[in-house]
C-alpha positions as CSV (number, residue, x, y, z in Angstrom):
1,X,23.2,-14.3,-43.5
2,X,23.5,-15.7,-39.9
3,X,20.8,-14.8,-37.4
4,X,22.7,-15.6,-34.3
5,X,26.2,-14.7,-33.2
6,X,28.0,-17.2,-31.0
7,X,30.1,-15.6,-28.2
8,X,33.2,-17.7,-27.8
9,X,35.3,-15.3,-25.8
10,X,36.3,-16.8,-22.4
11,X,35.4,-14.0,-20.0
12,X,35.6,-14.8,-16.3
13,X,32.3,-13.9,-14.6
14,X,32.8,-12.2,-11.2
15,X,31.8,-14.4,-8.3
16,X,29.6,-12.6,-5.8
17,X,30.9,-11.9,-2.4
18,X,29.7,-13.8,0.7
19,X,27.7,-10.8,1.8
20,X,25.7,-10.7,-1.5
21,X,25.1,-14.4,-1.3
22,X,23.9,-14.2,2.3
23,X,21.6,-11.3,1.3
24,X,19.6,-13.6,-1.1
25,X,19.6,-16.8,1.1
26,X,16.3,-15.8,2.6
27,X,13.9,-16.9,-0.1
28,X,10.8,-15.6,1.6
29,X,12.1,-12.1,1.8
30,X,13.5,-12.3,-1.7
31,X,10.0,-13.4,-3.0
32,X,8.2,-10.6,-1.1
33,X,10.6,-8.0,-2.5
34,X,10.2,-9.4,-6.0
35,X,6.3,-9.2,-5.7
36,X,6.5,-5.7,-4.5
37,X,8.7,-4.7,-7.4
38,X,6.8,-6.5,-10.2
39,X,3.2,-6.2,-9.0
40,X,1.5,-2.9,-8.5
41,X,-0.2,-2.5,-5.2
42,X,-4.0,-2.3,-5.7
43,X,-5.5,0.7,-4.1
44,X,-9.2,0.6,-3.0
45,X,-11.7,2.7,-5.0
46,X,-12.5,5.0,-2.2
47,X,-8.8,5.9,-1.7
48,X,-8.1,6.4,-5.5
49,X,-9.0,10.0,-6.1
50,X,-9.5,9.9,-9.8
51,X,-11.7,6.8,-9.8
52,X,-13.7,8.1,-6.8
53,X,-14.3,11.4,-8.6
54,X,-15.3,9.6,-11.8
55,X,-17.8,7.4,-10.0
56,X,-19.2,10.4,-8.2
57,X,-19.6,12.2,-11.5
58,X,-21.4,9.2,-13.0
59,X,-23.7,9.0,-10.0
60,X,-24.5,12.7,-10.2
61,X,-25.3,12.7,-13.9
62,X,-27.5,9.6,-13.4
63,X,-29.3,11.4,-10.5
64,X,-29.9,14.5,-12.6
65,X,-31.2,12.5,-15.5
66,X,-33.5,10.5,-13.4
67,X,-34.7,13.7,-11.7
68,X,-35.5,15.3,-14.9
69,X,-37.1,12.2,-16.3
70,X,-39.5,11.9,-13.4
71,X,-40.2,15.7,-13.5
72,X,-41.3,15.4,-17.1
73,X,-43.6,12.4,-16.2
74,X,-45.2,14.5,-13.4
75,X,-45.8,17.5,-15.8
76,X,-47.3,15.3,-18.5
77,X,-49.6,13.7,-15.9
78,X,-50.7,17.0,-14.6
79,X,-51.5,18.3,-18.0
80,X,-53.5,15.1,-18.8
81,X,-55.6,15.5,-15.7
82,X,-56.3,19.2,-16.4
83,X,-57.4,18.4,-19.9
84,X,-59.6,15.7,-18.8
85,X,-61.5,18.0,-16.3
């Protein structure tokens, strides 16, 4: 069985008009519009609402954990000093 089909029909391809050709003559503008279309613009972290809230949540959890950890150390030190007296 053949994998490929050869298209042997002679169809005339339409030639673009002079206006369409002139539109694409400026390569710099064409390249800029291509890059805008293909590449997503990168938004800074402070402007990306979801990422900013995620980082804020991680910072809050880290702060609460460290606060609780230091609080437990202070309680255990206080208990050790009371027992030694």
